[in-house]
C-alpha positions in Angstrom: 6.9 45.0 14.9 5.7 41.5 15.3 7.1 38.6 13.2 4.9 37.3 10.4 2.7 34.3 11.3 3.9 30.9 10.2 2.4 29.5 7.0 -0.4 27.0 7.5 0.7 23.4 7.4 0.3 21.5 4.2 -2.0 18.6 4.1 -0.3 15.2 3.9 -1.0 13.5 0.6 -1.7 9.7 0.8 0.1 7.7 -1.9 -2.2 6.5 -4.7 -1.8 2.7 -5.1 -2.7 1.1 -8.3 -3.6 -2.4 -9.2 0.0 -3.3 -10.1 1.2 -2.3 -6.6 -1.2 -4.7 -5.0 -0.4 -7.4 -7.6 3.3 -7.1 -7.0 2.8 -7.3 -3.2 0.9 -10.6 -3.7 3.5 -12.0 -6.0 6.2 -11.1 -3.5 4.3 -12.9 -0.7 3.8 -16.0 -2.9 7.5 -16.0 -3.9 8.7 -15.7 -0.3 6.4 -18.5 0.8 7.4 -20.9 -1.9 11.1 -20.2 -1.4 10.7 -20.7 2.3 8.8 -24.0 1.8 11.6 -25.3 -0.4 14.4 -24.2 1.9 12.6 -25.7 4.9 11.8 -29.1 3.4 14.5 -29.8 0.7 17.6 -30.1 3.0 16.0 -33.0 4.7 15.1 -35.0 1.6 17.3 -37.8 0.0 17.8 -35.6 -3.1 19.8 -33.1 -1.0 23.0 -35.2 -1.3 22.9 -35.1 -5.1 23.4 -31.4 -5.6 25.7 -29.4 -7.9 28.2 -28.3 -5.3 28.8 -31.7 -3.8 29.6 -33.0 -7.4 32.2 -30.2 -7.9 34.0 -30.7 -4.6 33.5 -34.3 -3.4 35.7 -33.8 -0.4 33.0 -31.5 1.1 30.4 -34.2 1.2 30.5 -34.1 5.0 29.4 -30.5 4.9 26.2 -31.3 3.0 25.4 -34.2 5.4 25.9 -32.0 8.5 22.7 -31.5 10.4 23.8 -28.0 11.4 24.2 -26.9 7.7 20.8 -28.4 6.9 19.3 -26.6 9.9 20.8 -23.3 8.9 19.4 -23.6 5.4 16.0 -24.5 6.9 16.4 -21.4 9.2 16.7 -19.3 6.0 13.3 -20.8 5.0 11.8 -19.8 8.3 13.1 -16.2 7.7 11.4 -16.3 4.2 8.1 -17.3 5.9 8.6 -14.5 8.4 9.1 -11.9 5.6 6.0 -13.2 3.9 4.0 -12.9 7.1 5.2 -9.3 7.6 4.3 -8.5 4.0 0.8 -9.9 4.6 0.5 -7.5 7.5 1.6 -4.7 5.3 -1.2 -5.3 2.9 -3.3 -3.0 5.1 -1.6 -0.1 3.5 -3.8 -0.7 0.4 -7.0 -0.5 2.5 -9.0 2.6 2.1 -7.2 4.0 -0.9 -9.3 4.6 -4.1 -7.7 3.7 -7.4 -7.2 6.6 -9.8 -6.7 5.6 -13.4 
């Protein structure tokens, strides 16, 4: 007696993206880009020395003036821009999908 044939494979269903999925992706991209721009530029401005944390612990003023700390924070800004760039590339996931309301 032969074994029963395997069941036919089920079709893969594509997710249905709605307008709020696309909108939230765009808002996330804009958020990452704006946070990245602030983190890249702000540590190198004169206002950087007048922050909340340096007022609490004045002995750590040398930390805020350190170029390595400023560079590390600017590096976080670059990481935010990288995340925004990757998310822009992921916008292709919305292409070719019809909205179903």
